C-alpha positions as CSV (number, residue, x, y, z in Angstrom):
1,M,76.8,53.5,132.7
2,C,76.9,57.3,133.2
3,S,80.7,57.3,134.3
4,L,83.6,57.3,131.7
5,S,87.1,58.3,131.7
6,Y,89.0,60.0,129.0
7,K,92.3,61.0,128.2
8,F,92.3,64.7,126.4
9,I,95.8,65.3,125.6
10,R,97.4,62.9,123.0
11,S,100.1,62.9,120.3
12,L,100.1,65.2,117.4
13,H,100.6,62.2,115.2
14,N,96.7,61.9,114.9
15,M,96.5,65.6,113.8
16,H,97.0,66.0,110.2
17,I,95.8,69.6,109.9
18,K,98.1,71.9,112.0
19,L,96.2,74.8,113.6
20,P,97.8,78.3,113.6
21,S,100.8,78.9,115.9
22,S,99.2,82.1,117.0
23,L,96.8,79.9,119.3
24,K,99.7,79.2,121.5
25,G,99.4,80.2,125.1
26,M,95.8,81.4,124.6
27,T,94.0,81.7,128.0
28,K,90.6,83.2,127.0
29,L,88.8,81.3,124.0
30,D,88.6,83.2,120.7
31,R,86.6,80.7,118.4
32,D,87.4,82.9,115.4
33,Q,91.2,82.7,115.6
34,F,90.7,78.9,114.8
35,T,89.6,79.7,111.2
36,Q,92.0,79.0,108.6
37,I,92.1,78.3,104.7
38,I,93.9,75.2,103.8
39,T,94.4,73.7,100.2
40,V,93.4,69.9,100.1
41,P,93.5,67.4,97.0
42,Y,90.3,66.3,95.6
43,V,89.1,63.6,92.7
44,N,85.8,63.7,91.1
45,I,84.3,60.3,91.3
46,P,81.0,58.5,90.2
47,V,78.9,58.0,93.1
48,E,78.6,54.2,92.6
49,C,82.4,54.0,92.8
50,I,82.8,55.9,96.0
51,Q,84.1,53.6,99.0
52,T,85.0,55.9,101.9
53,S,85.3,52.9,104.3
54,K,88.2,51.6,102.3
55,W,89.9,55.0,101.7
56,K,89.6,56.1,105.4
57,N,93.4,56.4,105.7
58,S,93.7,58.8,102.9
59,L,90.6,61.0,103.1
60,L,90.3,64.4,104.9
61,I,88.7,63.5,108.3
62,L,87.5,66.3,110.5
63,H,84.9,66.9,112.9
64,S,81.5,68.2,111.4
65,F,83.1,68.0,107.9
66,K,81.9,66.3,104.9
67,N,84.8,64.8,102.7
68,V,82.3,63.8,100.0
69,R,80.5,67.0,98.5
70,D,78.5,67.9,95.6
71,L,80.1,69.2,92.5
72,E,79.4,72.9,91.3
73,P,77.4,72.9,89.3
74,I,75.5,69.8,91.1
75,S,76.0,66.6,89.1
76,K,73.7,63.6,89.3
77,T,76.5,61.2,88.8
78,H,79.6,62.3,90.4
79,K,80.7,63.7,93.7
80,Q,83.9,65.5,94.9
81,V,86.0,63.5,97.4
82,L,88.6,65.4,99.5
83,F,91.7,63.7,100.6
84,D,94.1,64.3,103.4
85,P,96.9,66.8,102.3
86,D,99.5,65.2,104.5
87,V,98.9,61.8,102.8
88,I,98.2,62.8,99.2
89,K,100.6,65.4,97.8
90,N,100.3,64.6,94.0
91,K,98.8,62.2,91.6
92,D,101.5,59.6,92.2
93,D,100.5,59.3,95.9
94,I,96.9,58.8,95.3
95,M,97.6,56.3,92.4
96,K,99.6,54.2,95.1
97,T,97.4,54.8,97.8
98,V,93.9,54.4,95.9
99,P,94.8,52.5,92.8
100,S,91.0,51.7,92.1
101,I,90.2,55.2,91.1
102,K,93.0,55.6,88.8
103,K,90.9,56.5,85.8
104,Y,89.1,59.3,87.7
105,V,92.6,60.7,89.1
106,E,93.7,61.1,85.4
107,E,90.6,63.0,84.8
108,S,90.1,65.4,87.6
109,F,92.7,65.5,90.3
110,D,93.4,68.7,91.6
111,F,93.5,70.8,94.7
112,T,91.1,73.1,96.2
113,S,90.7,75.6,99.0
114,I,88.4,74.9,101.9
115,T,87.9,77.0,105.2
116,L,88.1,75.3,108.6
117,T,86.6,76.7,111.8
118,Y,86.5,76.0,115.3
119,V,83.9,73.3,115.0
120,N,86.1,71.2,112.7
121,Y,88.5,70.4,115.3
122,S,88.4,67.8,118.3
123,I,88.9,68.6,121.8
124,D,92.6,66.9,121.7
125,Q,93.5,69.1,118.6
126,I,92.4,72.3,120.3
127,I,93.9,71.8,123.6
128,K,97.3,70.7,122.2
129,A,97.2,73.8,119.9
130,I,96.6,76.0,122.9
131,L,99.1,74.8,125.5
132,P,102.7,76.0,124.9
133,D,105.0,73.6,123.4
134,D,107.6,73.7,126.2
135,L,104.7,72.6,128.7
136,G,105.4,69.1,130.0
137,K,108.9,69.0,128.2
138,D,110.6,67.6,131.3
139,K,107.3,65.7,132.5
140,P,104.6,64.5,130.2
141,I,101.5,66.5,130.6
142,N,99.4,63.6,129.8
143,T,100.1,61.7,132.8
144,G,97.0,62.0,134.9
145,S,95.5,64.8,132.8
146,G,92.2,63.6,131.8
147,Y,88.5,63.9,132.6
148,S,85.8,61.6,133.8
149,L,82.1,61.8,132.8
150,I,79.6,61.5,135.9
151,G,76.2,62.3,134.6
152,H,76.3,65.7,133.1
153,I,79.5,66.7,134.7
154,A,82.9,66.5,133.1
155,H,85.4,66.1,136.2
156,F,89.1,67.1,135.6
157,N,92.1,66.5,137.9
158,L,94.5,69.1,136.2
159,K,98.1,69.2,136.9
160,D,99.7,72.4,138.2
161,E,101.3,73.5,135.1
162,V,98.0,73.1,133.2
163,L,96.1,75.2,135.8
164,P,96.6,78.7,133.9
165,Y,94.5,77.2,131.2
166,K,91.8,75.4,133.0
167,H,89.1,77.8,132.1
168,I,89.7,77.5,128.5
169,I,90.2,73.9,128.7
170,A,86.6,73.5,130.5
171,Q,84.9,75.7,127.8
172,V,86.3,73.5,124.8
173,V,85.0,70.6,126.5
174,L,81.7,72.2,127.1
175,D,81.5,73.2,123.7
176,K,82.4,69.8,122.1
177,L,80.4,67.5,124.4
178,S,76.6,68.0,124.0
179,N,76.0,66.0,127.2
180,V,78.1,68.0,129.4
181,K,76.5,70.9,131.3
182,T,78.9,71.3,133.9
183,V,82.9,71.3,134.2
184,V,84.7,70.8,137.5
185,N,88.1,70.4,138.7
186,K,89.5,68.7,141.9
187,L,91.1,71.3,144.0
188,H,93.2,69.0,146.5
189,E,94.2,65.6,147.0
190,I,91.7,63.5,149.1
191,Y,92.5,63.2,152.8
192,S,88.9,62.6,154.2
193,V,88.0,59.1,155.4
194,Y,84.9,59.3,153.1
195,R,87.0,60.3,150.1
196,N,84.9,63.3,149.1
197,F,86.9,66.5,148.1
198,E,86.5,70.0,147.2
199,L,86.0,71.0,143.6
200,E,85.8,74.1,141.7
201,I,83.3,74.9,138.9
202,L,85.1,75.9,135.8
203,A,82.5,76.3,133.2
204,G,78.6,75.8,132.6
205,E,76.0,75.3,135.2
206,P,76.5,75.4,138.9
207,N,74.7,72.3,139.4
208,T,76.4,69.4,140.9
209,I,73.4,67.0,141.3
210,V,73.9,64.1,139.0
211,K,71.8,61.0,138.0
212,C,74.0,58.0,137.3
213,R,72.9,54.6,136.1
214,E,74.8,51.6,137.1
215,S,73.6,47.8,137.2
216,K,70.1,48.7,136.4
217,A,69.9,50.9,139.4
218,I,69.6,54.9,139.4
219,F,71.7,56.9,141.8
220,Q,71.0,60.6,142.2
221,F,73.5,62.5,144.5
222,D,75.6,65.7,145.0
223,F,79.1,65.1,143.3
224,A,80.4,68.1,145.4
225,K,79.9,66.0,148.6
226,V,79.6,62.3,147.7
227,Y,82.7,60.3,146.5
228,W,81.8,58.3,143.1
229,N,84.6,56.5,141.4
230,P,83.8,56.4,137.5
231,R,86.5,53.6,136.9
232,C,84.8,51.0,138.8
């Protein structure tokens, strides 16, 4: 299937690493402002004892980021495992959370500084960091604010209160989704009997000709002129 629907604004409960407050209200994307240095706990663990699948609720998990890395100098027997600083704040926390590595915690538990950049954050995290805190205070902004994928197009139906941030939202989606080449937003409600609508290209290539595969059939059409329901 080429058509999928996604919510892009979710709760901050899933975001362990807070982004700089200076990002609030940003309307022109400045990727450098997402760079920050944070301190995280680590333990040096023998390679054969590392079980990341069992520790996933405690590990530092970010986009394009390795939470298991080489020691300095490089060791053939051990790796450095980085943990989430919101979950693991001290030795006692990690002893309780990951008791199987107690021996290695006693030997090597410590903290290290790492640099995070724009590439390490998800669409959800970036958009939530940019939108002002008071946006949607009276009316949740995640109601109806999402995008659908139709071929190479990400299609938004943004709420009025989010429109000042439409271009930066579109650029973030373009950056983060390699299969997306064009980002559009529906301009008006659908009144036509054929249910087609006006759209605005927010970012990317000005190409609205898409190819979609459904039930082993391939459809090629102009999304700007043909109604296509991605939720069927």
